[in-house]
PLY file of the C-alpha trace (Angstrom):
ply
format ascii 1.0
element vertex 107
property float x
property float y
property float z
element edge 106
property int vertex1
property int vertex2
end_header
0.07 -0.03 -0.05
1.41 3.22 -0.68
0.95 6.39 0.74
0.31 9.66 -1.31
3.52 11.99 -1.43
2.44 15.00 0.54
4.65 17.53 2.83
4.44 16.23 6.36
2.45 19.34 7.56
-0.15 18.57 4.42
-0.48 15.06 5.85
-0.65 16.42 9.24
-3.57 18.80 8.19
-5.31 16.02 6.38
-5.15 13.58 9.22
-6.46 16.04 11.52
-9.62 16.53 9.57
-10.26 13.40 9.34
-10.05 13.04 13.19
-12.43 16.04 13.56
-15.02 14.48 10.86
-14.70 11.59 12.75
-15.55 12.82 16.12
-18.07 15.76 15.10
-20.30 12.86 13.46
-20.05 10.87 16.39
-18.39 7.67 14.51
-17.40 4.38 15.56
-14.80 2.03 14.84
-13.21 2.61 11.61
-13.72 4.97 8.64
-12.54 6.14 5.60
-12.45 9.69 4.34
-11.13 10.35 0.63
-9.41 14.36 0.87
-8.49 15.96 -2.42
-5.55 18.11 -2.33
-4.70 20.43 -4.94
-1.11 21.39 -5.98
-1.69 24.25 -4.39
-2.32 22.49 -1.25
-5.79 23.50 -0.60
-7.47 20.45 1.08
-11.38 18.77 0.57
-12.80 16.43 2.25
-14.89 14.45 -0.94
-16.29 11.43 1.04
-16.83 9.68 4.79
-16.60 6.23 4.00
-18.38 4.37 7.28
-18.46 1.08 5.71
-15.50 -0.16 4.59
-14.58 -2.91 2.36
-14.29 -5.81 4.89
-12.44 -8.50 1.53
-8.90 -9.59 2.14
-7.76 -7.02 -0.47
-9.50 -3.95 0.65
-7.31 -0.56 1.26
-8.51 -0.96 4.88
-7.20 -4.84 4.98
-4.28 -4.02 3.50
-3.61 -1.19 5.94
-4.40 -3.21 9.01
-1.93 -5.87 7.61
0.69 -3.19 7.52
0.32 -2.46 11.01
0.40 -6.34 12.25
-3.36 -7.12 12.16
-5.04 -10.33 10.08
-7.95 -10.07 8.73
-9.80 -12.34 11.36
-8.32 -9.30 13.76
-9.84 -6.74 11.66
-13.39 -8.61 12.16
-13.65 -9.45 15.42
-12.89 -5.75 16.35
-15.97 -4.79 13.82
-18.29 -6.78 15.47
-17.07 -6.62 19.23
-17.35 -3.01 18.37
-21.11 -3.30 16.92
-22.14 -5.32 19.81
-20.66 -2.98 22.59
-21.35 0.32 21.75
-24.54 2.54 23.33
-27.37 2.95 21.08
-27.77 6.69 19.09
-29.84 8.46 21.45
-29.12 11.89 20.66
-28.79 13.62 17.69
-25.41 13.70 16.05
-23.48 17.06 16.07
-22.64 18.78 13.01
-18.49 19.39 12.15
-16.86 22.34 13.18
-13.72 23.29 11.42
-11.48 26.24 12.17
-8.84 27.70 10.10
-8.29 29.76 6.88
-9.67 27.62 4.18
-10.93 29.60 1.22
-14.08 28.41 -0.41
-14.07 26.57 -3.29
-15.00 28.92 -5.63
-11.80 31.19 -5.14
-9.51 27.76 -5.79
0 1
1 2
2 3
3 4
4 5
5 6
6 7
7 8
8 9
9 10
10 11
11 12
12 13
13 14
14 15
15 16
16 17
17 18
18 19
19 20
20 21
21 22
22 23
23 24
24 25
25 26
26 27
27 28
28 29
29 30
30 31
31 32
32 33
33 34
34 35
35 36
36 37
37 38
38 39
39 40
40 41
41 42
42 43
43 44
44 45
45 46
46 47
47 48
48 49
49 50
50 51
51 52
52 53
53 54
54 55
55 56
56 57
57 58
58 59
59 60
60 61
61 62
62 63
63 64
64 65
65 66
66 67
67 68
68 69
69 70
70 71
71 72
72 73
73 74
74 75
75 76
76 77
77 78
78 79
79 80
80 81
81 82
82 83
83 84
84 85
85 86
86 87
87 88
88 89
89 90
90 91
91 92
92 93
93 94
94 95
95 96
96 97
97 98
98 99
99 100
100 101
101 102
102 103
103 104
104 105
105 106
């Protein structure tokens, strides 16, 4: 699995934004957040996917393997999280971003 060639600061910001989205949307377990980063360094979140591919060849499974987790480990972790998390009983919060991002039309 290859990681896109980003400067460290751009990678850190995209990672931070992914965590902000994960938290603001009250996600549980793993999600995938797709970003577009322009050559000028502007970052746009394109999609949040809370239903990851579970095949052995899927990106999430491949990434898990890179940190020493087997496909079985990943499936067990997902099942455990799904069976033990509390039910949603409050409205989901909206994401709040801080910083100075230019509007899409300005790019």
